[in-house]
Backbone as XML, in Angstrom:
<?xml version="1.0"?>
<chain id="A" units="angstrom">
  <residue number="1" name="MET">
    <atom name="N" x="-0.801" y="-55.848" z="-10.570"/>
    <atom name="CA" x="0.294" y="-55.384" z="-9.737"/>
    <atom name="C" x="-0.288" y="-54.930" z="-8.402"/>
  </residue>
  <residue number="2" name="SER">
    <atom name="N" x="0.279" y="-55.403" z="-7.317"/>
    <atom name="CA" x="-0.180" y="-55.036" z="-5.990"/>
    <atom name="C" x="0.591" y="-53.821" z="-5.486"/>
  </residue>
  <residue number="3" name="ILE">
    <atom name="N" x="-0.113" y="-52.903" z="-4.831"/>
    <atom name="CA" x="0.567" y="-51.753" z="-4.240"/>
    <atom name="C" x="0.530" y="-51.822" z="-2.714"/>
  </residue>
  <residue number="4" name="GLY">
    <atom name="N" x="0.158" y="-52.971" z="-2.188"/>
    <atom name="CA" x="0.211" y="-53.170" z="-0.751"/>
    <atom name="C" x="-0.926" y="-52.549" z="0.044"/>
  </residue>
  <residue number="5" name="ARG">
    <atom name="N" x="-2.008" y="-52.208" z="-0.585"/>
    <atom name="CA" x="-3.157" y="-51.627" z="0.105"/>
    <atom name="C" x="-4.439" y="-52.186" z="-0.482"/>
  </residue>
  <residue number="6" name="ASP">
    <atom name="N" x="-5.530" y="-52.039" z="0.293"/>
    <atom name="CA" x="-6.841" y="-52.319" z="-0.293"/>
    <atom name="C" x="-7.182" y="-51.128" z="-1.175"/>
  </residue>
  <residue number="7" name="VAL">
    <atom name="N" x="-7.489" y="-51.390" z="-2.413"/>
    <atom name="CA" x="-7.719" y="-50.316" z="-3.367"/>
    <atom name="C" x="-9.071" y="-50.497" z="-4.032"/>
  </residue>
  <residue number="8" name="SER">
    <atom name="N" x="-9.802" y="-49.412" z="-4.133"/>
    <atom name="CA" x="-11.050" y="-49.391" z="-4.871"/>
    <atom name="C" x="-10.863" y="-48.421" z="-6.028"/>
  </residue>
  <residue number="9" name="ILE">
    <atom name="N" x="-11.235" y="-48.832" z="-7.222"/>
    <atom name="CA" x="-11.053" y="-48.002" z="-8.400"/>
    <atom name="C" x="-12.406" y="-47.680" z="-9.012"/>
  </residue>
  <residue number="10" name="GLU">
    <atom name="N" x="-12.640" y="-46.402" z="-9.239"/>
    <atom name="CA" x="-13.834" y="-45.932" z="-9.930"/>
    <atom name="C" x="-13.367" y="-45.281" z="-11.216"/>
  </residue>
  <residue number="11" name="ILE">
    <atom name="N" x="-14.048" y="-45.530" z="-12.309"/>
    <atom name="CA" x="-13.667" y="-44.965" z="-13.598"/>
    <atom name="C" x="-14.788" y="-44.081" z="-14.107"/>
  </residue>
  <residue number="12" name="SER">
    <atom name="N" x="-14.410" y="-42.906" z="-14.590"/>
    <atom name="CA" x="-15.374" y="-41.987" z="-15.188"/>
    <atom name="C" x="-14.727" y="-41.351" z="-16.411"/>
  </residue>
  <residue number="13" name="THR">
    <atom name="N" x="-15.485" y="-41.208" z="-17.456"/>
    <atom name="CA" x="-14.988" y="-40.525" z="-18.651"/>
    <atom name="C" x="-15.534" y="-39.110" z="-18.742"/>
  </residue>
  <residue number="14" name="ASN">
    <atom name="N" x="-16.257" y="-38.676" z="-17.705"/>
    <atom name="CA" x="-16.851" y="-37.362" z="-17.678"/>
    <atom name="C" x="-16.374" y="-36.630" z="-16.427"/>
  </residue>
  <residue number="15" name="GLY">
    <atom name="N" x="-15.656" y="-35.539" z="-16.605"/>
    <atom name="CA" x="-15.084" y="-34.810" z="-15.482"/>
    <atom name="C" x="-16.104" y="-34.255" z="-14.510"/>
  </residue>
  <residue number="16" name="LEU">
    <atom name="N" x="-17.234" y="-33.775" z="-15.022"/>
    <atom name="CA" x="-18.270" y="-33.221" z="-14.150"/>
    <atom name="C" x="-18.903" y="-34.304" z="-13.277"/>
  </residue>
  <residue number="17" name="LEU">
    <atom name="N" x="-19.189" y="-35.453" z="-13.877"/>
    <atom name="CA" x="-19.726" y="-36.569" z="-13.087"/>
    <atom name="C" x="-18.700" y="-37.048" z="-12.063"/>
  </residue>
  <residue number="18" name="ALA">
    <atom name="N" x="-17.438" y="-37.075" z="-12.461"/>
    <atom name="CA" x="-16.381" y="-37.488" z="-11.538"/>
    <atom name="C" x="-16.294" y="-36.534" z="-10.351"/>
  </residue>
  <residue number="19" name="LEU">
    <atom name="N" x="-16.362" y="-35.237" z="-10.606"/>
    <atom name="CA" x="-16.307" y="-34.254" z="-9.523"/>
    <atom name="C" x="-17.462" y="-34.454" z="-8.546"/>
  </residue>
  <residue number="20" name="ASN">
    <atom name="N" x="-18.652" y="-34.689" z="-9.058"/>
    <atom name="CA" x="-19.806" y="-34.929" z="-8.186"/>
    <atom name="C" x="-19.599" y="-36.172" z="-7.322"/>
  </residue>
  <residue number="21" name="GLU">
    <atom name="N" x="-19.045" y="-37.222" z="-7.890"/>
    <atom name="CA" x="-18.775" y="-38.447" z="-7.127"/>
    <atom name="C" x="-17.702" y="-38.215" z="-6.072"/>
  </residue>
  <residue number="22" name="ILE">
    <atom name="N" x="-16.665" y="-37.467" z="-6.426"/>
    <atom name="CA" x="-15.578" y="-37.165" z="-5.488"/>
    <atom name="C" x="-16.106" y="-36.354" z="-4.311"/>
  </residue>
  <residue number="23" name="LYS">
    <atom name="N" x="-17.010" y="-35.427" z="-4.574"/>
    <atom name="CA" x="-17.591" y="-34.621" z="-3.493"/>
    <atom name="C" x="-18.448" y="-35.476" z="-2.572"/>
  </residue>
  <residue number="24" name="LYS">
    <atom name="N" x="-19.167" y="-36.461" z="-3.141"/>
    <atom name="CA" x="-19.997" y="-37.360" z="-2.328"/>
    <atom name="C" x="-19.153" y="-38.315" z="-1.510"/>
  </residue>
  <residue number="25" name="GLU">
    <atom name="N" x="-18.115" y="-38.839" z="-2.124"/>
    <atom name="CA" x="-17.261" y="-39.823" z="-1.468"/>
    <atom name="C" x="-15.798" y="-39.535" z="-1.813"/>
  </residue>
  <residue number="26" name="PRO">
    <atom name="N" x="-15.143" y="-38.672" z="-1.010"/>
    <atom name="CA" x="-13.755" y="-38.297" z="-1.293"/>
    <atom name="C" x="-12.829" y="-39.515" z="-1.375"/>
  </residue>
  <residue number="27" name="THR">
    <atom name="N" x="-11.782" y="-39.346" z="-2.118"/>
    <atom name="CA" x="-10.825" y="-40.404" z="-2.371"/>
    <atom name="C" x="-9.427" y="-39.935" z="-2.001"/>
  </residue>
  <residue number="28" name="ASP">
    <atom name="N" x="-8.454" y="-40.809" z="-2.038"/>
    <atom name="CA" x="-7.070" y="-40.426" z="-1.746"/>
    <atom name="C" x="-6.333" y="-39.963" z="-2.993"/>
  </residue>
  <residue number="29" name="VAL">
    <atom name="N" x="-6.675" y="-40.563" z="-4.136"/>
    <atom name="CA" x="-5.931" y="-40.324" z="-5.373"/>
    <atom name="C" x="-6.893" y="-40.201" z="-6.549"/>
  </residue>
  <residue number="30" name="ILE">
    <atom name="N" x="-6.589" y="-39.261" z="-7.444"/>
    <atom name="CA" x="-7.315" y="-39.116" z="-8.699"/>
    <atom name="C" x="-6.298" y="-39.180" z="-9.834"/>
  </residue>
  <residue number="31" name="VAL">
    <atom name="N" x="-6.605" y="-39.962" z="-10.852"/>
    <atom name="CA" x="-5.770" y="-40.023" z="-12.048"/>
    <atom name="C" x="-6.593" y="-39.445" z="-13.193"/>
  </residue>
  <residue number="32" name="LEU">
    <atom name="N" x="-6.075" y="-38.401" z="-13.813"/>
    <atom name="CA" x="-6.786" y="-37.713" z="-14.884"/>
    <atom name="C" x="-6.081" y="-37.898" z="-16.216"/>
  </residue>
  <residue number="33" name="ASP">
    <atom name="N" x="-6.866" y="-38.040" z="-17.240"/>
    <atom name="CA" x="-6.377" y="-38.124" z="-18.605"/>
    <atom name="C" x="-6.805" y="-36.842" z="-19.308"/>
  </residue>
  <residue number="34" name="ASN">
    <atom name="N" x="-6.092" y="-36.462" z="-20.339"/>
    <atom name="CA" x="-6.453" y="-35.233" z="-21.035"/>
    <atom name="C" x="-7.625" y="-35.409" z="-21.995"/>
  </residue>
  <residue number="35" name="GLU">
    <atom name="N" x="-8.250" y="-36.578" z="-22.001"/>
    <atom name="CA" x="-9.372" y="-36.847" z="-22.902"/>
    <atom name="C" x="-10.637" y="-37.185" z="-22.123"/>
  </residue>
  <residue number="36" name="SER">
    <atom name="N" x="-11.176" y="-36.200" z="-21.407"/>
    <atom name="CA" x="-12.423" y="-36.447" z="-20.675"/>
    <atom name="C" x="-13.496" y="-35.473" z="-21.138"/>
  </residue>
  <residue number="37" name="ASP">
    <atom name="N" x="-14.731" y="-35.881" z="-21.000"/>
    <atom name="CA" x="-15.873" y="-35.053" z="-21.390"/>
    <atom name="C" x="-16.375" y="-34.262" z="-20.185"/>
  </residue>
  <residue number="38" name="GLY">
    <atom name="N" x="-17.185" y="-33.265" z="-20.449"/>
    <atom name="CA" x="-17.892" y="-32.564" z="-19.383"/>
    <atom name="C" x="-17.098" y="-31.497" z="-18.664"/>
  </residue>
  <residue number="39" name="LEU">
    <atom name="N" x="-15.909" y="-31.795" z="-18.243"/>
    <atom name="CA" x="-15.067" y="-30.872" z="-17.487"/>
    <atom name="C" x="-13.635" y="-31.301" z="-17.752"/>
  </residue>
  <residue number="40" name="ASN">
    <atom name="N" x="-12.822" y="-30.420" z="-18.271"/>
    <atom name="CA" x="-11.461" y="-30.849" z="-18.592"/>
    <atom name="C" x="-10.632" y="-31.041" z="-17.327"/>
  </residue>
  <residue number="41" name="PRO">
    <atom name="N" x="-9.539" y="-31.793" z="-17.407"/>
    <atom name="CA" x="-8.770" y="-32.134" z="-16.211"/>
    <atom name="C" x="-8.143" y="-30.930" z="-15.515"/>
  </residue>
  <residue number="42" name="PHE">
    <atom name="N" x="-7.883" y="-29.868" z="-16.251"/>
    <atom name="CA" x="-7.275" y="-28.680" z="-15.659"/>
    <atom name="C" x="-8.265" y="-27.953" z="-14.757"/>
  </residue>
  <residue number="43" name="VAL">
    <atom name="N" x="-9.489" y="-27.813" z="-15.215"/>
    <atom name="CA" x="-10.537" y="-27.183" z="-14.415"/>
    <atom name="C" x="-10.900" y="-28.077" z="-13.231"/>
  </residue>
  <residue number="44" name="LEU">
    <atom name="N" x="-11.031" y="-29.370" z="-13.472"/>
    <atom name="CA" x="-11.345" y="-30.313" z="-12.398"/>
    <atom name="C" x="-10.308" y="-30.224" z="-11.283"/>
  </residue>
  <residue number="45" name="THR">
    <atom name="N" x="-9.041" y="-30.180" z="-11.653"/>
    <atom name="CA" x="-7.970" y="-30.087" z="-10.658"/>
    <atom name="C" x="-8.085" y="-28.803" z="-9.853"/>
  </residue>
  <residue number="46" name="LYS">
    <atom name="N" x="-8.302" y="-27.684" z="-10.509"/>
    <atom name="CA" x="-8.451" y="-26.418" z="-9.792"/>
    <atom name="C" x="-9.623" y="-26.451" z="-8.819"/>
  </residue>
  <residue number="47" name="LEU">
    <atom name="N" x="-10.744" y="-27.017" z="-9.240"/>
    <atom name="CA" x="-11.917" y="-27.097" z="-8.373"/>
    <atom name="C" x="-11.661" y="-27.981" z="-7.157"/>
  </residue>
  <residue number="48" name="VAL">
    <atom name="N" x="-10.995" y="-29.096" z="-7.352"/>
    <atom name="CA" x="-10.682" y="-29.999" z="-6.229"/>
    <atom name="C" x="-9.717" y="-29.317" z="-5.269"/>
  </residue>
  <residue number="49" name="LYS">
    <atom name="N" x="-8.653" y="-28.707" z="-5.783"/>
    <atom name="CA" x="-7.639" y="-28.085" z="-4.923"/>
    <atom name="C" x="-8.167" y="-26.853" z="-4.188"/>
  </residue>
  <residue number="50" name="ARG">
    <atom name="N" x="-9.200" y="-26.204" z="-4.706"/>
    <atom name="CA" x="-9.790" y="-25.032" z="-4.034"/>
    <atom name="C" x="-10.783" y="-25.417" z="-2.944"/>
  </residue>
  <residue number="51" name="ASP">
    <atom name="N" x="-11.278" y="-26.626" z="-2.980"/>
    <atom name="CA" x="-12.262" y="-27.098" z="-2.000"/>
    <atom name="C" x="-11.529" y="-27.610" z="-0.761"/>
  </residue>
  <residue number="52" name="ARG">
    <atom name="N" x="-11.719" y="-26.972" z="0.362"/>
    <atom name="CA" x="-10.992" y="-27.350" z="1.593"/>
    <atom name="C" x="-11.159" y="-28.821" z="1.971"/>
  </residue>
  <residue number="53" name="SER">
    <atom name="N" x="-12.331" y="-29.362" z="1.712"/>
    <atom name="CA" x="-12.573" y="-30.760" z="2.090"/>
    <atom name="C" x="-11.926" y="-31.744" z="1.121"/>
  </residue>
  <residue number="54" name="LEU">
    <atom name="N" x="-11.456" y="-31.265" z="-0.033"/>
    <atom name="CA" x="-10.873" y="-32.148" z="-1.045"/>
    <atom name="C" x="-9.413" y="-31.831" z="-1.357"/>
  </residue>
  <residue number="55" name="GLN">
    <atom name="N" x="-8.909" y="-30.712" z="-0.887"/>
    <atom name="CA" x="-7.608" y="-30.224" z="-1.339"/>
    <atom name="C" x="-6.420" y="-31.132" z="-1.025"/>
  </residue>
  <residue number="56" name="ASN">
    <atom name="N" x="-6.567" y="-32.091" z="-0.149"/>
    <atom name="CA" x="-5.457" y="-33.010" z="0.146"/>
    <atom name="C" x="-5.413" y="-34.229" z="-0.761"/>
  </residue>
  <residue number="57" name="ILE">
    <atom name="N" x="-6.367" y="-34.337" z="-1.660"/>
    <atom name="CA" x="-6.376" y="-35.453" z="-2.609"/>
    <atom name="C" x="-5.210" y="-35.286" z="-3.571"/>
  </residue>
  <residue number="58" name="LYS">
    <atom name="N" x="-4.462" y="-36.340" z="-3.787"/>
    <atom name="CA" x="-3.361" y="-36.336" z="-4.753"/>
    <atom name="C" x="-3.941" y="-36.482" z="-6.152"/>
  </residue>
  <residue number="59" name="ILE">
    <atom name="N" x="-3.497" y="-35.617" z="-7.062"/>
    <atom name="CA" x="-3.989" y="-35.656" z="-8.435"/>
    <atom name="C" x="-2.833" y="-35.861" z="-9.399"/>
  </residue>
  <residue number="60" name="PHE">
    <atom name="N" x="-2.925" y="-36.925" z="-10.175"/>
    <atom name="CA" x="-1.904" y="-37.264" z="-11.161"/>
    <atom name="C" x="-2.494" y="-37.111" z="-12.554"/>
  </residue>
  <residue number="61" name="PHE">
    <atom name="N" x="-1.722" y="-36.522" z="-13.460"/>
    <atom name="CA" x="-2.174" y="-36.246" z="-14.822"/>
    <atom name="C" x="-1.407" y="-37.117" z="-15.801"/>
  </residue>
  <residue number="62" name="VAL">
    <atom name="N" x="-2.143" y="-37.718" z="-16.737"/>
    <atom name="CA" x="-1.552" y="-38.593" z="-17.753"/>
    <atom name="C" x="-1.733" y="-37.925" z="-19.111"/>
  </residue>
  <residue number="63" name="THR">
    <atom name="N" x="-0.651" y="-37.847" z="-19.885"/>
    <atom name="CA" x="-0.701" y="-37.166" z="-21.170"/>
    <atom name="C" x="0.058" y="-37.940" z="-22.247"/>
  </residue>
  <residue number="64" name="ASP">
    <atom name="N" x="-0.292" y="-37.678" z="-23.491"/>
    <atom name="CA" x="0.443" y="-38.226" z="-24.635"/>
    <atom name="C" x="1.693" y="-37.401" z="-24.931"/>
  </residue>
  <residue number="65" name="GLU">
    <atom name="N" x="1.723" y="-36.182" z="-24.440"/>
    <atom name="CA" x="2.788" y="-35.243" z="-24.775"/>
    <atom name="C" x="4.020" y="-35.462" z="-23.900"/>
  </residue>
  <residue number="66" name="ASP">
    <atom name="N" x="5.135" y="-35.837" z="-24.517"/>
    <atom name="CA" x="6.369" y="-36.063" z="-23.770"/>
    <atom name="C" x="6.931" y="-34.781" z="-23.168"/>
  </residue>
  <residue number="67" name="ASP">
    <atom name="N" x="6.601" y="-33.639" z="-23.747"/>
    <atom name="CA" x="7.175" y="-32.368" z="-23.282"/>
    <atom name="C" x="6.187" y="-31.518" z="-22.480"/>
  </residue>
  <residue number="68" name="PHE">
    <atom name="N" x="5.071" y="-32.106" z="-22.018"/>
    <atom name="CA" x="4.103" y="-31.353" z="-21.220"/>
    <atom name="C" x="4.728" y="-30.983" z="-19.887"/>
  </residue>
  <residue number="69" name="THR">
    <atom name="N" x="4.591" y="-29.739" z="-19.497"/>
    <atom name="CA" x="5.075" y="-29.315" z="-18.181"/>
    <atom name="C" x="3.957" y="-28.602" z="-17.445"/>
  </residue>
  <residue number="70" name="ASP">
    <atom name="N" x="3.933" y="-28.785" z="-16.157"/>
    <atom name="CA" x="2.948" y="-28.125" z="-15.309"/>
    <atom name="C" x="3.569" y="-26.805" z="-14.875"/>
  </residue>
  <residue number="71" name="ASP">
    <atom name="N" x="2.996" y="-25.715" z="-15.301"/>
    <atom name="CA" x="3.572" y="-24.425" z="-14.946"/>
    <atom name="C" x="3.085" y="-23.945" z="-13.577"/>
  </residue>
  <residue number="72" name="ALA">
    <atom name="N" x="2.782" y="-24.855" z="-12.710"/>
    <atom name="CA" x="2.422" y="-24.649" z="-11.301"/>
    <atom name="C" x="0.985" y="-24.199" z="-11.081"/>
  </residue>
  <residue number="73" name="HIS">
    <atom name="N" x="0.307" y="-23.663" z="-12.058"/>
    <atom name="CA" x="-1.052" y="-23.230" z="-11.759"/>
    <atom name="C" x="-2.069" y="-24.355" z="-11.886"/>
  </residue>
  <residue number="74" name="TYR">
    <atom name="N" x="-1.693" y="-25.499" z="-12.446"/>
    <atom name="CA" x="-2.612" y="-26.634" z="-12.497"/>
    <atom name="C" x="-2.601" y="-27.427" z="-11.199"/>
  </residue>
  <residue number="75" name="GLN">
    <atom name="N" x="-1.511" y="-27.400" z="-10.477"/>
    <atom name="CA" x="-1.372" y="-28.049" z="-9.170"/>
    <atom name="C" x="-1.458" y="-29.570" z="-9.218"/>
  </residue>
  <residue number="76" name="PHE">
    <atom name="N" x="-0.997" y="-30.176" z="-10.287"/>
    <atom name="CA" x="-0.928" y="-31.637" z="-10.321"/>
    <atom name="C" x="0.135" y="-32.111" z="-9.343"/>
  </residue>
  <residue number="77" name="ASP">
    <atom name="N" x="-0.082" y="-33.266" z="-8.739"/>
    <atom name="CA" x="0.916" y="-33.848" z="-7.850"/>
    <atom name="C" x="1.925" y="-34.695" z="-8.622"/>
  </residue>
  <residue number="78" name="GLY">
    <atom name="N" x="1.620" y="-34.957" z="-9.861"/>
    <atom name="CA" x="2.534" y="-35.692" z="-10.734"/>
    <atom name="C" x="2.005" y="-35.685" z="-12.149"/>
  </residue>
  <residue number="79" name="ILE">
    <atom name="N" x="2.920" y="-35.671" z="-13.115"/>
    <atom name="CA" x="2.560" y="-35.711" z="-14.532"/>
    <atom name="C" x="3.299" y="-36.881" z="-15.152"/>
  </residue>
  <residue number="80" name="TYR">
    <atom name="N" x="2.576" y="-37.706" z="-15.895"/>
    <atom name="CA" x="3.156" y="-38.913" z="-16.475"/>
    <atom name="C" x="2.797" y="-39.019" z="-17.941"/>
  </residue>
  <residue number="81" name="THR">
    <atom name="N" x="3.740" y="-39.491" z="-18.737"/>
    <atom name="CA" x="3.428" y="-39.781" z="-20.124"/>
    <atom name="C" x="2.861" y="-41.187" z="-20.185"/>
  </residue>
  <residue number="82" name="LYS">
    <atom name="N" x="1.984" y="-41.411" z="-21.142"/>
    <atom name="CA" x="1.312" y="-42.704" z="-21.229"/>
    <atom name="C" x="2.278" y="-43.861" z="-21.451"/>
  </residue>
  <residue number="83" name="ASN">
    <atom name="N" x="3.408" y="-43.611" z="-22.070"/>
    <atom name="CA" x="4.343" y="-44.702" z="-22.317"/>
    <atom name="C" x="5.145" y="-45.097" z="-21.072"/>
  </residue>
  <residue number="84" name="LYS">
    <atom name="N" x="5.092" y="-44.314" z="-20.005"/>
    <atom name="CA" x="5.825" y="-44.647" z="-18.773"/>
    <atom name="C" x="4.907" y="-44.794" z="-17.565"/>
  </residue>
  <residue number="85" name="ILE">
    <atom name="N" x="3.628" y="-44.755" z="-17.800"/>
    <atom name="CA" x="2.662" y="-44.628" z="-16.718"/>
    <atom name="C" x="2.650" y="-45.754" z="-15.697"/>
  </residue>
  <residue number="86" name="ILE">
    <atom name="N" x="2.706" y="-46.977" z="-16.111"/>
    <atom name="CA" x="2.463" y="-48.089" z="-15.187"/>
    <atom name="C" x="3.407" y="-48.073" z="-13.992"/>
  </residue>
  <residue number="87" name="SER">
    <atom name="N" x="4.690" y="-48.180" z="-14.200"/>
    <atom name="CA" x="5.615" y="-48.263" z="-13.064"/>
    <atom name="C" x="5.686" y="-46.955" z="-12.292"/>
  </residue>
  <residue number="88" name="GLU">
    <atom name="N" x="5.705" y="-45.827" z="-12.969"/>
    <atom name="CA" x="5.797" y="-44.546" z="-12.274"/>
    <atom name="C" x="4.545" y="-44.245" z="-11.457"/>
  </residue>
  <residue number="89" name="LEU">
    <atom name="N" x="3.389" y="-44.528" z="-12.012"/>
    <atom name="CA" x="2.149" y="-44.244" z="-11.289"/>
    <atom name="C" x="2.016" y="-45.117" z="-10.049"/>
  </residue>
  <residue number="90" name="PHE">
    <atom name="N" x="2.293" y="-46.401" z="-10.170"/>
    <atom name="CA" x="2.193" y="-47.271" z="-9.005"/>
    <atom name="C" x="3.181" y="-46.858" z="-7.917"/>
  </residue>
  <residue number="91" name="ASN">
    <atom name="N" x="4.365" y="-46.401" z="-8.282"/>
    <atom name="CA" x="5.324" y="-45.920" z="-7.287"/>
    <atom name="C" x="4.783" y="-44.677" z="-6.592"/>
  </residue>
  <residue number="92" name="SER">
    <atom name="N" x="4.164" y="-43.773" z="-7.322"/>
    <atom name="CA" x="3.617" y="-42.559" z="-6.739"/>
    <atom name="C" x="2.419" y="-42.828" z="-5.845"/>
  </residue>
  <residue number="93" name="VAL">
    <atom name="N" x="1.529" y="-43.683" z="-6.285"/>
    <atom name="CA" x="0.359" y="-44.030" z="-5.493"/>
    <atom name="C" x="0.793" y="-44.701" z="-4.192"/>
  </residue>
  <residue number="94" name="ASN">
    <atom name="N" x="1.790" y="-45.531" z="-4.270"/>
    <atom name="CA" x="2.271" y="-46.258" z="-3.100"/>
    <atom name="C" x="2.862" y="-45.315" z="-2.053"/>
  </residue>
  <residue number="95" name="THR">
    <atom name="N" x="3.356" y="-44.145" z="-2.477"/>
    <atom name="CA" x="3.937" y="-43.202" z="-1.525"/>
    <atom name="C" x="2.984" y="-42.073" z="-1.184"/>
  </residue>
  <residue number="96" name="ALA">
    <atom name="N" x="1.787" y="-42.073" z="-1.763"/>
    <atom name="CA" x="0.825" y="-40.970" z="-1.514"/>
    <atom name="C" x="0.236" y="-41.068" z="-0.119"/>
  </residue>
</chain>
């Protein structure tokens, strides 16, 4: 599926390694899953949003839980369930 931009995708299953890569080479969008090693997505999000050089990065969270809600302290820019992710995520990335 095309989103109308040149896109580069990096995949990491370790939150700490991902954070180090993001600090070296900032990105526009981060998609987090609740199943990562090293640093959980909630802590990773807080660290990114607190860093002035990274705080404008859009962060989207993907979960298995249909009733997951962001109580505002995680600061996700969007929360998606895995069963609806494809169309909703591409729409969000396209408007980021």
